[in-house]
Structure formats: C-alpha cells, structure tokens
C-alpha positions in Angstrom: -70.5 21.8 36.6 -70.2 18.1 37.4 -67.0 16.3 36.9 -68.6 14.1 34.2 -70.0 17.0 32.2 -66.6 18.8 32.5 -64.8 15.8 31.1 -67.5 15.4 28.4 -66.9 19.0 27.4 -63.1 18.3 27.2 -63.8 15.3 25.0 -66.0 17.3 22.7 -63.4 20.1 22.5 -60.8 17.4 21.7 -62.8 16.2 18.8 -62.8 19.7 17.4 -59.1 20.2 18.1 -58.3 16.9 16.4 -59.8 18.1 13.1 -57.2 20.9 13.0 -54.7 18.1 12.2 -56.0 18.2 8.6 -54.3 21.6 8.2 -50.9 20.4 7.2 -48.8 23.4 8.5 -50.5 23.0 11.9 -50.0 19.3 12.3 -46.5 19.1 13.8 -47.0 22.1 16.2 -50.5 20.7 17.1 -49.2 17.3 18.2 -45.8 18.3 19.7 -46.0 21.9 21.0 -49.7 22.5 21.8 -50.1 19.7 24.4 -47.3 20.8 26.8 -48.3 24.5 26.4 -52.0 23.8 27.0 -51.0 21.5 29.9 -49.1 24.3 31.5 -52.0 26.8 31.0 -54.4 24.3 32.5 -52.2 23.8 35.6 -51.8 27.6 36.0 -55.6 27.8 36.0 -55.8 24.9 38.4 -57.7 22.6 36.0 -57.2 19.0 36.9 -54.8 16.9 34.7 -57.7 14.6 33.8 -59.4 17.4 31.9 -56.4 18.2 29.7 -55.6 14.5 29.3 -59.1 13.8 28.0 -58.9 16.7 25.6 -55.7 15.5 24.0 -56.6 11.8 24.0 -59.9 12.8 22.3 -58.0 14.9 19.8 -55.8 11.9 18.9 -58.9 9.7 18.6 -60.5 12.4 16.3 -57.5 12.2 14.1 -57.7 8.4 14.1 -61.4 8.1 13.1 -61.3 11.0 10.6 -58.2 9.7 8.8 -59.6 6.2 8.8 -62.9 7.4 7.3 -61.2 9.5 4.6 -58.0 7.6 3.8 -58.2 4.2 5.5 -54.7 4.5 6.8 -52.4 5.7 9.6 -54.6 4.1 12.3 -51.6 3.0 14.4 -49.9 6.3 14.1 -52.9 8.3 15.3 -53.6 5.8 18.1 -50.0 6.4 19.2 -50.7 10.1 19.1 -53.8 9.6 21.3 -51.4 8.2 23.9 -48.5 10.5 23.4 -50.3 13.9 23.4 -51.8 13.4 26.9 -48.4 12.5 28.1 -46.9 15.6 26.6 -49.7 17.7 28.1 -48.8 16.0 31.5 -45.2 17.3 31.2 -46.4 20.9 30.8 -49.1 20.5 33.5 -46.7 18.8 35.9 -44.0 21.4 35.5 -46.3 24.3 36.3 -48.1 22.4 39.1 -44.8 21.6 40.7 -43.5 25.1 40.4 -46.6 26.7 41.8 -46.7 24.1 44.7 -43.1 25.0 45.6 -43.8 28.7 45.4 -46.8 28.3 47.7 -44.7 26.4 50.2 -42.0 29.1 50.1 -44.6 31.8 50.6 -46.1 29.9 53.5 -42.7 29.3 55.1 -41.7 33.0 54.8 -45.0 34.2 56.1 -44.8 31.9 59.1 -41.6 33.5 60.4 
C-alpha cells in the first residue's frame, strides 16, 4: 500500500472516529484517553507517527465540521482538539517507540558479548 493511500485510509478512519464524539459518555475518553492509547498501540505495531497523527487530526476536523453543520458552534474548541489529539497520540507513540528502541539496543548489546 502506498504512503498516500495509507494516510488517506487514516484520514477516512478519523472521520468515522470523530463522529463518535456525538455520543456524550464517550466524548471525554475519546479526546483524552484514546489518542495516547492508540498512539502506543500504533508504535508497538511499528506504524509511523504520521499515520496516527492524521487519524486524530481528521477526527478533530470531523468533530469540527459536524458540530458546525448541526449546531453552528464550538468551531474553535474542535479546531483545538484537532491539534491536541495528535499531540496526545504522539506522547503514547513516543513512549512506546522510545522504550522499544532502548530494549532493542540492550538486546543487541547483550548479544554482542
């Protein structure tokens, strides 16, 4: 799969994930907990950060346009989420990527002796 089609798939998936924000009990966990968790999962599966960042930016933009169409409000809030959620995903992705990189280095160093 080409890089463009992979990122397009992430953007499409983000549009679907963003619509879950309409379910009130899911909203806070969706915007605060799900990005770092999915970022960590993506790093453990060696997906590039760009993929998970596009997914969460797209989810924030989905919340932006759908709330604007229905309620004509909260545009700034959802735009901020479109920036914040990829950053939160990056924290989860970075933590796992760093841990696995250090583990690989330790394994390589112990195997070299």
